[in-house]
C-alpha positions as CSV (number, residue, x, y, z in Angstrom):
1,M,146.8,201.6,-10.1
2,P,148.2,202.0,-13.5
3,D,150.6,205.0,-13.6
4,A,149.4,205.9,-10.0
5,D,147.0,208.4,-11.6
6,L,144.4,208.1,-8.8
7,F,147.1,209.0,-6.2
8,G,148.2,211.9,-8.4
9,A,144.6,213.2,-8.7
10,I,144.2,213.0,-4.9
11,T,147.5,214.7,-4.2
12,T,146.6,217.6,-6.5
13,G,143.1,217.9,-5.1
14,R,141.3,216.8,-8.3
15,A,139.9,213.8,-6.5
16,S,139.1,213.0,-2.9
17,V,138.3,210.0,-0.7
18,E,135.4,210.4,1.7
19,T,134.3,208.0,4.4
20,A,130.8,208.6,5.5
21,T,127.3,207.2,5.4
22,I,125.4,207.8,2.1
23,E,121.8,208.9,2.6
24,R,121.0,208.9,-1.2
25,F,122.2,209.6,-4.7
26,T,121.4,213.0,-6.2
27,S,121.5,214.2,-9.8
28,T,125.0,215.8,-9.1
29,G,126.5,213.2,-6.8
30,I,125.5,212.0,-3.3
31,R,123.9,213.4,-0.1
32,L,125.5,212.2,3.1
33,A,123.6,211.3,6.2
34,S,125.1,214.4,7.7
35,G,123.2,216.4,5.1
36,R,126.3,217.4,3.2
37,D,126.0,217.2,-0.6
38,L,129.1,215.9,-2.5
39,P,129.3,216.5,-6.2
40,A,130.8,213.5,-7.9
41,D,131.6,212.2,-11.4
42,I,132.5,208.8,-10.1
43,I,131.3,207.1,-6.9
44,V,133.0,204.0,-5.6
45,T,131.1,202.4,-2.7
46,A,132.9,200.1,-0.3
47,T,130.4,199.8,2.5
48,G,128.6,196.9,4.3
49,L,131.4,194.4,4.6
50,E,131.5,192.9,8.0
51,L,134.1,190.4,9.0
52,Q,133.1,187.4,11.0
53,L,135.4,185.3,13.1
54,L,135.5,181.9,11.4
55,S,132.4,182.7,9.4
56,G,130.3,182.9,12.5
57,V,130.3,179.2,13.2
58,A,129.1,178.3,16.7
59,F,131.7,176.2,18.5
60,T,131.1,173.9,21.5
61,L,133.5,172.1,23.7
62,D,132.3,169.1,25.7
63,G,128.7,170.2,25.0
64,A,129.2,173.8,26.2
65,P,129.2,176.8,23.9
66,V,132.6,178.5,23.3
67,D,132.7,182.2,22.6
68,L,136.0,182.5,20.7
69,A,135.9,186.3,21.0
70,K,136.4,185.9,24.8
71,T,139.4,183.5,24.4
72,L,143.0,184.4,24.0
73,H,144.4,184.0,20.6
74,Y,147.9,182.5,20.3
75,K,150.2,183.4,17.3
76,G,147.1,184.3,15.3
77,M,146.0,180.7,15.0
78,M,145.1,178.9,18.3
79,Y,142.4,179.7,20.9
80,E,142.8,179.5,24.7
81,G,141.1,176.5,26.2
82,V,140.2,175.0,22.9
83,P,142.5,172.0,22.3
84,N,143.8,171.0,18.9
85,M,142.1,173.8,17.0
86,A,144.0,176.2,14.7
87,S,142.6,178.7,12.2
88,V,144.3,180.7,9.5
89,F,143.9,184.4,8.9
90,G,146.5,186.0,6.5
91,Y,148.4,189.2,7.1
92,T,146.4,192.4,6.5
93,N,149.5,194.5,5.6
94,A,151.6,192.0,3.7
95,S,151.2,188.9,1.6
96,W,148.1,186.9,2.7
97,T,149.7,183.6,1.6
98,L,152.9,184.3,3.5
99,K,151.0,184.2,6.8
100,T,148.9,181.2,5.8
101,D,152.0,179.3,4.8
102,L,153.8,180.1,8.0
103,T,150.7,179.1,10.0
104,A,150.4,175.8,8.2
105,M,154.1,175.0,8.8
106,Y,153.8,175.9,12.5
107,V,150.7,173.7,13.0
108,C,152.5,170.8,11.2
109,R,155.5,171.2,13.4
110,L,153.3,171.3,16.5
111,L,151.4,168.2,15.4
112,N,154.6,166.3,14.6
113,T,156.0,167.3,18.0
114,M,152.9,166.2,19.8
115,T,153.0,162.8,18.0
116,R,156.7,162.3,18.9
117,R,156.0,163.2,22.6
118,G,152.8,161.1,22.7
119,L,150.6,164.2,23.5
120,R,146.9,164.3,22.7
121,Q,146.1,168.0,23.0
122,R,147.7,171.4,23.2
123,R,146.4,174.5,25.0
124,R,148.3,177.8,25.1
125,A,147.9,181.2,26.8
126,T,150.2,184.0,28.0
127,T,149.7,187.8,28.0
128,I,146.8,189.6,26.4
129,R,146.8,192.2,23.6
130,R,144.3,193.0,20.8
131,W,145.3,191.5,17.4
132,G,145.6,193.2,14.1
133,P,147.6,196.3,13.1
134,S,144.8,197.6,10.8
135,R,142.9,200.7,11.7
136,S,140.4,200.4,8.8
137,S,136.8,200.8,9.7
138,I,136.1,197.2,8.5
139,S,138.7,195.9,11.0
140,R,137.5,198.1,13.8
141,R,134.0,196.8,13.4
142,A,135.2,193.2,13.5
143,M,137.2,193.7,16.6
144,S,134.2,193.2,18.9
145,G,134.0,189.6,17.6
146,A,137.7,188.9,17.6
147,P,139.6,187.3,20.4
148,P,142.5,189.2,22.0
149,A,145.9,187.9,21.0
150,N,148.2,186.6,23.7
151,C,151.6,187.1,22.2
152,R,154.1,189.9,21.7
153,D,154.3,191.6,18.3
154,R,157.6,189.8,17.7
155,D,155.9,186.5,18.1
156,Q,153.0,187.4,15.9
157,K,155.4,188.2,13.0
158,N,157.8,185.3,13.7
159,L,155.8,182.0,13.5
160,G,159.1,180.2,13.0
161,S,159.8,180.3,16.8
């Protein structure tokens, strides 16, 4: 935001942010599904985005379907009971590439360790918690399709361990 003018307008009450379902546009603004009319000079819509875990790809293991939303998620990258699979999802409240770089380095260290020890697969699980600090409506809608995480907050932020 150049000069933070939007934030200044919101602070002084000259602009507002509303989160609701739009029923229709009117000549003076919008009508919400609740029946409330909102006068508006500018309308920015940000609706309809639905996150899908790994683009909704159907996974199988030994011919049986795997519902990743029902597996535990280790360090934001590995899935319980699914050997040798890692995925990358960046931070939602910090640099996206920071998390993806940390994940890539961790997976490379894991693969190198497996090679040195002559291991063919890695499966991991510990304690359950829901992942993601975000409280945005987009994230909340996606939670039903997201696996619970199985690490402490400290572990989620410290992929170097």
